[in-house]
N, C-alpha and C positions, 0 to 999 in steps of 0.2 A: 679436340680434346671434350672442347663443352658436350658436343655428342656423347659421345663416350659418359661421360658424367649422368646426362639429364639421363640417358637409359639405364643406368645403373640405380637411380634412384628412384627411376617408374620401376623398376623390377622389386627393389626394396620394398616401396610401399605397396605392389600386390602380395606380395610373400607375406607383409603383415597383416595386411587384409584376410589372407588366405586362412592362416595361422588362428587369428583369432578368431575365424568363422568357425574351425575344425573342433574350440577348443569352449565355445558356446555350452553350457550345461543348465537346461532351464529348472531341474529339480534336483540341481545341488546333489547328486550322487555321486558326483566325482568320474562319472561315465561321461564323457564328451554326445551331443545331441548325435553325431553324425552317423556313431553307433549304438547308443543307445535303443533297444528292442523297447522299454518300458519307460516314456522320457514324463512320467508323473509318478513315480511312488512316491510315499508318504517320505516326509524329509527324514526321517530316525530310521528307516529301514536301513538294514544290512543287504548290498545287493551283489549280485554275478559281475561276470566282466562283460556281460550283456545288458549291465543295469537295471535286471530283474530282482524285484525279492527274492530273498532265499529261503524266505518263510513266508508264504503270504497268509494273511488273516482272514480265514471265514467265518462267515456266523455259521451257527447250526443250522438253521433253515436255509442256508445257501450252498449246503453239501453237495456235489454234484458225485460222489462215490457212494458206495456202502459203507451202512453204520449204526451203529445201535450205542443212542444217549439216553443217559438215566439223569435225572436232576432231581434236586431237594430245594424248598423256598420255603420262607419265611416272613411275614408280613402284617401290617396293620393296615385299617381303613376307619375315617373320620365320618361320620354321616351325622350332623347336629338334627335332621329330621326325625330322626329314628330313637325316640325315647327310651329309654334303657337299653336301647342296643348301638348307640351311638358310637362306640369303638368296638371295632372288630378284628380279631386277632385271625390268623391264617396259618396250617401248614400244608403246604402241595406237595404232591409229588407226579413225576412225569416221564412218560418213557415215550422214547422217538425212536423209529426205524426208518431210515434211508435206505431207499435200493434206487437205484436209476436218478429221473426225474420224480419221483415219487416218497411221499414220507406218511407215515402213518403214525400217528399218535395217541396215546392215551393218561388224561390228565385226572386225578381227585382226590381230592383234599378234607381237613375235619378245621371246622370252625369254633371259635368260645367268642361270646360276649358276658356282659355283665350277669344277662337272665338267659342266656341260653346256649346251647353247646350240639355239634352233632357233626354229619358227615357234610359235607355240600356235595349238588351233583357232580356227576362223573362225566365227562367228555372224551367221546372219539371222534378224530380228525382226521381224514383223508385229502392228500393236497398233490396238485400235479405243477412243476415249473415247466412255462415255455419259454424259450430262448427265441424271443421276436427278429432281434439284430443281435450284433454284438454286444450293446452295452444299454437294452432296453430286455426286460425279462417280464412275464405276466405268470399270473400264481391264480388256481382257481381250485376251489375246496368245496368240502362237504362235512358238516359236523354234526353230531347227534349228541344229543345233552340227554343222559340218562337221572331218572328223578329219585337218584341215591339220599338227597335232604328230603329229610320227613318232614314235610307238610301238607294238612289236606287239601286236595285236589290238585296237586306236583303231578305233572305227566310227561313224557317226552316232547323234546321241543326240536327241532330241525334247523340248521342256519346254512345259508350259501354264502361262500365267501370269495371275494376276487381280490388282486393286488398288482398292481403294475409300480414296478422298479428302473429309474433310468442311472445311468453311471456315464456323465458328461466325462469324467476322467474316472481310472479306477481307484482312489482313495477318495472320490465324493460319490455319494447317493441323493437320489430324490424318490418321493418314492408316496405311495398314494392305494387307497382303497376302500372298500365297501362292502356291507354285510347285509342279509339280510335274514330274521330270523320268523319261523312261523312258532307262533306260542300256541301248545294245546292244551296248557295248562286251564283246569275249571276255575270258573270266576266262583269267589267266594265272596264278598264286600264290594271290592270295587272290581269295574268294569275290566277287562284285558283287551291289548291288541297284540299284532305284530310288528317288529320292530325293525326298527334301519340302522346303521352304523356307518359312518365316514371318518377316515383321517388322512391328513397329509404333512409330511415333514422331510428333513434333509438330515444326510447323515455325513459322517466324518471318519476313518481310519486314521488315526493318528500315526500309528506305527503298524508294526506287523501284531503286535497282541492287544492293541488298544482301541476300541471303536466309540463313540457316542453319538446318539442323536440326538432332536427336538421335534415335538408332533401337536399338532391340533386334531382334537376328535370331537365329535359330535354323535353322541350316543341317547336313543330315544329309550324312555323308560315301558316296560308292559302294560305298566299301570295308567291308563288314561286320565288320573286325574292329576300324575307327575310331570314336571315339564321337562323336556330333554336336556341331558347334561352335556355342556359346553368347557372342554377342559384341555391345558396346557400338560403334556406328557413327556419323557424324557428317559432315556435309559442307557448306562452305561456298561457296556460288556470287556472282559476282562481274561485275554488265553493266558493262564496260571503256566502251562507246560503244555505237552503233546494231549495230556489225556483231560486235563482239569481246565475249566473254566467258570465263571462268576459274570452275574449281572444284578445290577443296582438299578433298581426303576421307582420311577416317582408320578404323581400324577394331582395335578389341582384342579378343581371346578371353579371357575374363574368370574362366573356370572351370576353367583347365588352369595346374599349375604353371610348366610350359615356356612360353616367348617365342612368341606366336602374334600378329603384327600387320601389319598396310598401311597405307602412305601413297603417296597419288598424286594427281598434280596434271596439268590438263588446260588448253589453252586451244582455244576454239574461235573459227568463223568463221560467218559466218551471209551464204551467197551472197545469197540473197534470201528 
């Protein structure tokens, strides 16, 4: 009798441990890890019976299917070093076409200050994505800045871009990038130089509709008399519905006593 009781207790213990193991749910989406095919979905996402988000958020630049987006933005920037132009307001429009791993974008805009106004330079950019591994992506691009901003000596500039994005889990990203711009503008007063930029940051998909990131950036000025800008940047992205999306971005220079910052809001529409 004692032997049968011990066997029964042992069976109940093993069964309890097995049941507990089968109900472990690390991402708390209601689907046990034993059958969850997406074990790190964002906490607020709706999931299917396999534990995968039913409506996965993808940023516009992360699209892997054909599409055409158009966006309109408005913002302002402060730079107390520019007397009479310390506050600048901008209106921008951008059209981007996505095809497979390629994207093609056209961006232009209009600016206004207390003492001046007019067209900004117009930028054409071509970029290609390379999926190195399941969680690592490389981006390479070429940009051409057309001199639609009207000032003496303004010429066409060329920029090479590269970026790297790593996803330690589907909702978390770590990204970095560098660029080099060949400045072809004619020197008027201040000597000019080619410029380099660098950025690194991290982003998180809180839900299938909301993404936020924060990054550090280093950007050289084309004017040799100006120091490089060290800034903290942040961007919020919200997917309103299947067609509409919006972004809010902010940048603040951290190593200058004068005020250098910018704030921009953008609304975009996916035509297809």
